[in-house]
C-alpha positions in Angstrom: 0.0 0.0 0.0 2.8 2.4 0.9 4.4 1.7 -2.5 1.2 2.8 -4.3 1.1 6.1 -2.3 4.7 6.7 -3.4 3.8 6.1 -7.0 0.8 8.5 -6.7 3.0 11.1 -5.0 5.7 10.9 -7.7 3.2 11.1 -10.5 1.4 14.0 -8.7 4.6 16.0 -8.3 5.5 15.6 -12.0 1.9 16.5 -13.0 1.9 19.6 -10.8 5.2 20.8 -12.2 3.9 20.2 -15.8 0.7 22.1 -15.0 2.6 25.1 -13.7 5.1 25.0 -16.6 2.2 25.0 -19.1 0.5 27.8 -17.2 3.6 30.0 -17.3 4.1 29.2 -21.0 0.6 30.1 -21.9 0.8 33.4 -20.0 3.9 34.2 -21.9 2.3 33.7 -25.3 -1.3 34.6 -24.5 -1.3 37.3 -21.8 -5.0 38.0 -21.7 -7.8 37.7 -19.2 -9.0 34.2 -20.4 -7.4 31.4 -18.3 -6.0 29.6 -21.3 -3.4 27.7 -19.3 -6.0 26.1 -17.0 -8.3 25.5 -20.0 -5.4 23.8 -21.9 -4.4 21.7 -19.0 -8.0 20.6 -18.3 -8.5 19.4 -21.9 -5.1 17.9 -22.3 -5.4 16.1 -18.9 -8.8 14.7 -19.9 -7.4 13.4 -23.2 -4.4 11.9 -21.4 -6.4 10.1 -18.7 -8.7 8.6 -21.4 -5.6 7.5 -23.4 -3.9 6.0 -20.4 -7.1 4.2 -19.2 -7.7 2.9 -22.7 -4.2 1.7 -23.1 -4.1 0.0 -19.7 -7.4 -1.8 -20.5 -5.8 -3.1 -23.8 -2.4 -4.0 -22.4 -1.8 -6.8 -20.0 1.7 -5.6 -19.6 0.9 -2.6 -17.5 1.2 -3.1 -13.8 -1.3 -1.6 -11.4 1.5 0.6 -10.1 2.2 2.1 -13.6 -1.5 2.7 -14.3 -1.9 4.3 -10.9 1.2 6.4 -11.4 -0.1 7.7 -14.8 -3.8 8.2 -14.0 -4.2 9.0 -10.3 -0.7 10.4 -9.9 0.3 12.2 -13.1 -3.1 13.1 -14.4 -4.4 13.9 -10.9 -1.5 16.2 -10.2 -1.8 17.7 -13.6 -5.6 18.4 -13.3 -8.4 16.9 -11.3 -10.7 17.9 -14.1 -9.5 14.8 -15.9 -10.9 12.6 -13.1 -14.1 14.7 -13.0 -14.5 14.0 -16.8 -13.9 10.3 -16.4 -16.4 10.0 -13.5 -19.0 11.8 -15.6 -18.4 9.5 -18.5 -18.9 6.5 -16.3 -22.2 8.0 -15.0 -23.3 8.5 -18.7 -22.2 5.0 -19.7 -24.3 3.6 -16.8 -27.3 5.7 -18.0 -27.2 7.5 -14.6 -28.3 10.8 -16.1 -29.6 12.3 -12.9 -26.3 11.5 -11.2 -24.4 13.0 -14.1 -26.5 16.2 -14.0 -26.2 16.5 -10.2 -22.5 15.8 -10.2 -21.7 18.2 -13.1 -23.9 21.1 -12.1 -23.4 20.5 -8.4 -19.6 20.4 -8.7 -19.5 23.6 -10.7 -22.0 25.6 -8.8 -21.0 24.4 -5.3 -17.3 24.6 -6.2 -17.7 28.3 -7.1 -19.8 29.0 -4.0 -17.2 27.2 -1.8 -14.4 29.3 -3.2 -16.5 32.4 -2.7 -17.3 31.3 0.9 -13.7 30.5 1.8 -12.6 33.8 0.3 -15.4 35.7 2.1 -14.3 34.2 5.5 -11.0 35.9 5.0 -12.7 39.3 5.0 -14.4 38.9 8.4 
């Protein structure tokens, strides 16, 4: 179990560094008010987690450690949006449309409200 946590941590560290590097690179070339770095990371991370999950399902040669390193670690550190996208896809594949709607809308609305609430507490 400890070994898996280390794989997740290693992948997460690499993913976080990659996210920050892409953010800085995008700011350098696209210095506007649209969060293009985050947008790019979210889309790229979603593509990568889909690719990694698909490849791991096809390949019997991938160990659990390697799959966890790539998906939970690397993609999770890169962007949690990729996990959010995978979980939504699973809800849709299972025809759980109400769960999909609640999870998607609830995560976005409640997430924004939670950020606002946390920020508002700092002003008291």
